[in-house]
N, C-alpha and C positions, 0 to 999 in steps of 0.2 A: 505495501500500498503505501499511496508516494504522500509524505506530509507535508505543506509546507508551511512554513515559523511567517513569522510577522513581518520580521527583515526582507526575508523571501521576497515573498506579497508586493510589501514595499520597493523592494526592488525594480519590481515585475512593472508594479504599477503605473511606476517613473520611466522607466522606458518604454512601456504601451503612452505613457503623454505625451516622454520626450520626440516619439516615431511619428507620434500625430503632429505637433507640430511640428518638429518638420517637413512633412507631407504638406500640409498647409504652406508654411512658407516657400517650398521647395518649386508648391501649384502657383503660389503668388506669383515668385521671381521669372516661373515658366512662363506665368500669359503677361508678365510686362515684359521682358525681351522676345518671345513670337511675337509683339508690336513694332518693337524698333528692328527686329530681325527681318520681318516682313515690308518695312520702311527702307531700312539698308539694301535691301534686293532691283526696288522701282529703282530706272534711270532718267531721266530727262532724252528724250524723244522713241521710249518702247512704244510697243504698240499693242495693245489691247491682249494680243495671245500670254505677249512674255510676262504684262505685270497680272492676267487674271487670277492665278491663286497667290499673290502677294498679303492676304488677308479671305478673311474666312468670310466664308462669301455669308450664311446669315445674319451678320453683324455688318455685314458695305450695302451701302446703298448710292442709285444715281442721282446723283445730283445737273439744273440746270448747268455748274461749269463742270463736272467730269462723277466723282466718285469721293465719298466718304466714310469712314470709317470710326466707331465709337466702339471706346470700352472702357466696362470699371468694373475692379476686382472686391473683394470685402475689407482690403487695407485701406482703401479711400482713396488710390492711383483710382484717373482716370486718365486715358489714352484717346487723343481724335486725332483722325488722322484729316490730313484734304488731297486731293490728288485733282489740280486744273486740266483735263487736253482740251486736247487740238478739235477742231470739227469729223477729222477722219478718227479719234480717241488714240491720239499718241500724249502722252504724258508732255504738259508743255510747262507743268512746275509740281511742287511735293511739299507741303509744309504736315510737322507733326508736332503739336501740343502734347502737355504732358503739366498735370493739375494738380496735389496729392493734398491732403488736411491728415495732418499725427494731433489728437487730443492727449493731453494729460491732464493733470488739476489741477494746476494753474496758465494754461496755456491755450491756443489752436496755431502750434503752425502748421505752416503755406507754404510750396513750394511747390515756386514754376517756370514751362520754361519753354522754352518757342523754336524749334527750328525749321529754317528748309532753303529750297531753293529754286530760280523762275529763267526761265531761257527766255525772256522779252520778244525773240525774232521767231519762234515757238507757240507764242502768242499774240502775239500780234501789237507788239507794245512799244516796239522799236525803240517810236520817239519820243519815253521817253524816262529820266530815271529812276534809280530806284525805290528812291520813296514815294513820288509823285505812283510809281508801279503796286506798293505796297498798300498803296491807303484807294487806289483800284479796286485790289483788290479785297481791300475791308467790306469796302460795299458794294461788292457787287454778292457777298454772302452774309454779308445781311440784308440784303434785298426781304427777303419771308420764303418761308416754303412750308409746305404742307404736316410732311412729314419729323416731328419732333426730337427722331436721334440726329435731321439732319440739320435743324435748327441747332441744335446743344454742339452740334461737333464743329460746327458754323461758328457758337460765338466762342466757342474757346478757345478758335485759332485766328479769330480775328481782335479778340479784345486782348491778345499779344498781339498784335498788328498795330492796334493803337498804341498799348503798352510804350509796343521800341519804336515807332512814332514821335513820344513824350518823350522822349530822351536822345534825342534826338537833333543835332543842334539847329535854330532858325528854325524848326518848323511852325507854323501857327495854326495851321489846320490840317488835324482829321480823320476833316470829311466827317460824311452824315453818316456812318457807324459810332462815333462816339458818344451819340446818343439814343443810338438803338442797343448799346450791348448799358444802359445807364445798370443794373442789374448783375450781368456777366465779371462786368468792371469789378460791382465790389469781392467778385472773391479771386480775380488774376491782379495782386498787389502789383500799384505803380514803382518808379524810382531802381530799378534794377539793371544788368548792362544789354548795351545794346550794340550790335556789329551787326554792320553792310559790308562786303567789299563782292567786287565785282572780281572774276577771271578769265586768262586772257580769253576765255571763248565769247565773256558777254554774258555771261552768268550773275545775277546775282545770288549772294550768296545772305544768308539771317540769323540770326541769332536775338533773341529775348532771356530772358533768368534773374528769379527773384525768389528771394526766401525773407519770410517773416514770420516770427509768433508775438501774437496775441493774445 
């Protein structure tokens, strides 16, 4: 007959609990990693056949601008991806926003990150500079959509674009998206770090990051 002592039972339960939390943490990490992996697989200029499998079909929506993907996990992280497509469904731009909230006994810690790439030639915006282009994209993403998932995904991305423009020198007009995103901007902290660059091929690359505790 097998007899379990209190200590042995305790070790068994601790081990089981540890494995349980490890599985949950690995699942959350895997979920977030899958979104980033899918985003990294998308390249500007790709055709529909090439980017079709980048994101889970059930959470991907077709939009006027192209495609969007929204995922939320139990740890409080939201991933929103927007692909801007040409008339023949090639990738002209890609944007990925990540928002997370961690609640402690005394504060709420919020982290937000947006990064993206856009080819103004593919998007037929070659006559505008980076800031004007991002303002136009934010405007397009906030013109309204009947699908709640699309509105939320677009909102997370567009709010980051507005915050980026607010940090860029000599930008006095964030465009109509500013007033359309009042509620979302309360969740996307301002005053972060903004970066815009233009690579040798004329592609715009941009980032906005910020973390706050309140």
